[in-house]
Every structure is written in structure tokens, then in C-alpha cells.
Residue, then its C-alpha position, 0 to 999 in steps of 0.5 A: m499898720a494896726v492902729m487900733g492895736l497900736q492905740q491900746r498899746l500906747g495907752g491912748g497916747r498921741l498916735i504918731v503915724g509914719l508918713a511924711l508930708a513936705g518933710a513933717l511928721l503928721l500927728a494925730p490929735p492929742p488925747a484928752a486925758a492928762g499925761p504923767a507929772l513930768a518932775d525932774d529929781a536930778d541936777p539938770g546941768p548934765l542934760v544939756p551936753a547929753i542932749h547935744r550927743s543925741l543931736s550929734y547922732l541924729a544929725r548923721l543920719p539920712p533924712d529918710r531914715f525913720l526911727a522906731f517906736g514900736d509899730v511906728w516910725v518917727a522922723p529924725s527931724w521931729l526928734t531933732e525939733t524935740l530935742l531943740t525945743l527941750l534945750a530951750v525949755l531947760r534954759l527958761s526953767p530956773t525951778p523944778q516947778d517951772l520945768a515941770m510946767r513947761l514940759a507938760e506944756n511942750f510935750d507929749a509923753l507916750p508910754a513906751a510899754g504897758e502898766s509897768a517896765l522893768v528898770t535896771a542899771y549898769f555902770e562903767p567898770v574900772y578894774e586893774g589889768r595887765l597887757a600880757p599875762d602875769a598871775p593873777f591877771l590871766h583872764p583876757l578880754h578878746r579883740r574881735p576875731p577876723d573871721l566874725v561875719p554877720c548871718p547871711q540870711p538875717a530873716d532866718a530866725s534859725c540863723l545866729r546874728f554873727g558866725r563864721y564859715q567852715g569852708d562854705r558853710f555858715v556855722p556859729h562862732f566860738s561860744r564863751a566856754e570855747i573862748t575862755a578854753g583858749a579858741l582864740a589864743s592870740r586875740e587877747l587885748v588885755y588881762l584881768a585878775d578875776p574872771v568875774d570882773a571880765f564877765v561884768l565888763a562884758i555885760q556893761g560894754s565898756g570900762r576902764i583899765r588901770l595898768a601896771d604903770g598906773s595909766v588908765r585906759p578905756v576899753h569899749y564893745q567892738a562885737t559880739n559872738g552872736h550867741p544869745y545872752r543868757s542870764i546867770g542870775r536866772v540860772l542861779i535861781e533856777r537851780g535853787l542856789l539864789s533866790r530872786e531877791e539875792a540874785t543881784l550883782p552883789g549876791i551873784r559876786r559873793f556866790l561865786a566868790a564863795h564857790p570858786d569851783q562852780c565859777a567857770g561853769i556858772l559863767n559859760e551858761n551865758p554862751s554870749y561873748v563880747f569882744f573889745d578894743w581900746a577906745a579914745d574915750g568913754p564911756a561910749g553907748s551904741l550911738g557912738e557918743i558919750l554916755t551920761p550918768g543918771r541921764s543915758v539909758a539903754t533900751d531896745a531900739r526896735f521899740f524906742p527910737r535911738g537918741a530920743p528923750g523920754w521920762l523915767a519913774t522908778s525907784q533907786p537904791l539908797l546906800d548906807e556909809r558902808g555901801q550896804l542897802a538901806g532901802f529904795v527911794p523914788l527916782a523920776r527924771l528926763v533921760l536919752s535912749q543912747d544905748t542898747g544892751g543884749a539883755i535889754q529886749g522889749p519895750g518894757r526894759v530900760d537899763l539906766f546908766w549909773g556912772s563909773g567906779a566902785d560906787a556905781e557898781a554897788a548901785a547899779g547891781l541892786m537895781r531891778q525896780p518897776g517903773t515907767l518909761f514914756l517917749l517924749l515928743k513935741k507937741g504938733r500944731d493942731 
């Protein structure tokens, strides 16, 4: 392991060594420099069940299955100790000042990326749907096809993560354009009235469908076709159809609504396609645990340990009474890495779960802010 390069990448923070001795993780001495002021600007109540969900995930892991933090590996037992300590700190911290003081006393904060991360947000959509096609409900979500299989040579960079076999030859599975043209007829799960709603739901990974009888059923990510994700916001910017400032979810929705003749072609610029199934409850992240609004984040599991606590500092949109953007205000809070996403790649990407429904969509769609993310780990015994 290139220790010097890793220390530079972590900004001089404590080096976590992927070696176990008597079941404990070895820690290098802490740095002399002070870490960030670990303030928390949100109601701490939802943090407790969110932490228990991370503990539930970690308890299901084999004890020798270490979790990645870049080039470093962290033992599940150390993350468990960290989370249990965080619960104890929350119980003993009745004021924000007490919490900040005890966080600084008990945890080391290691930067997950360099100077800045890109912070976006996602939400749980709630859309009208039908179990059979009935105009205008003509745009389906699909179940996972039975012939979808992982790449037989995952180390081969030219091999998509998933595909299918034609005879004995492994080939890419159908793209979004092929699927929306009918390549997976008979695999429809539910039908939506707006193809953009179906596209947005796939990006979010889970949602709720309100059916004709008034019942509401959760749907959840089941698999992807394996094709690489391509941002349609970036497509619109590259074509000069939207500015970078306009390429938010509300801006993209407005453009596609005003140009229905271009909608299908632009959506199909992203060949990635998500398959869904009904869920018992939701919204659930990639850990198989329910997400907590304002506390759960999606990160790249190659660079940030699944289930781990962190501290996020960025800015969030402030909406007026009409739901329009009035500006941005600071956000600083404890979060938990409880999800992943096709667009969340690299150590400098964070996606904050905002909640459910139209208000969450309005705010989350405007989030594309610089920020910082730190991994929190319980201080070791020197």
C-alpha cells in the first residue's frame, strides 16, 4: 500500500491500516491539527433509528469482511464500536454545543475526498400508476428479466457489469432505447403516465405508486441492465439546450415538457435502465435498510465504508411559499452511508436522501453544491 500517497489523499488525517491484531484495528497516532467543527443543524431524533439500521447491516457481515475507505480497509467491528459510541454521545448531548464538544472528543474525522466534494440529493417519488396500460398510463416500469446475468469476466474492463447470453456468447443486455421500444414486453410491473416520471424514479432507485383504488405500493430497485449511466443534464448542456445553472431536475422537466418531440430521444441518451419490483416497505437503500431523510447518503462503496457514519458540510436550497428557489443556506450534519447509485462514482461524490413526495423532489432537484464529507471513526487508544 502506498502509505505516503494515502496520507496525502487523506489530508494528513489518521491512517487506518487494514491489519487486524486480536480482532482490533491498528491505528496510527492522531494528527496534531484540529479537525472540522462537527456541528449538527438538524433534529437528532431520527439519527438513533438510522444508526441502528447501520448496525443491523454490519451485524450481517462476516467478521473478516473488511470495508473499503479508498486504499484502506476498515473492520466491521470497528465501525460497530464507532456507531455504538455515537449512540452514547447522542444520549449524553442535550444541546448542539454539548454534541459538538463530545463528537470532537470521541471521534477522528477523516476527509473522504480532497478539498471539495460534489453534493447532490435524491428523494422518494410518489406517482400515480396503473397495473395495466390505460391511457395516459402507458409508460411501464419493468421487472428484472430472467436472462440478466453478471459479466463472467468482471476483471475485464470491456465487459459490462450485466448482460445476457446469445447461445454461448455473452452480449450486452437491451439498452434503454430497446426496452422502451418493447424489447421486454411481458415484463411490465406497473404503468406511469409520464415517461419522465419513470426516468426519474429509476434514478432515485425507489418510490411509491398510488394505484386507481387509492392504495399506495412501494417499488424498489431490483437490478440494472449493466449499461453505463449517462447524465441527460450533461447531454442538454453539451448540446447548448440548457446552461449549467438550468440543468437541474426542475429545469430538465421544464425543457422536456416544452419539447415533447425531443423527450424520448434525450431520455434514451442514457442507455442505463433500472428494473423494479414491489417492496414490503420503503424507501430502502443498497444495504437493505430503510433510508432516513436528511441523514442517509449514497456514496461510492469503493471509497467510503457501507454503513459508516460521516459528517457532511454543504449548502441546501431554501424554497419560498411557491416552492421556488429563494437561495441557499448552510447545511452541516451527521450522516450515514446507507446507499449507492449509478451516478455516484468516486470519493468526491455524495448524494443526500431528502425524503418523499413533491416537496422533496423540488428541493432535491436543485442540489448540486460543493461540500465536504468526513468519515467518523472512534478514537483509538494511544
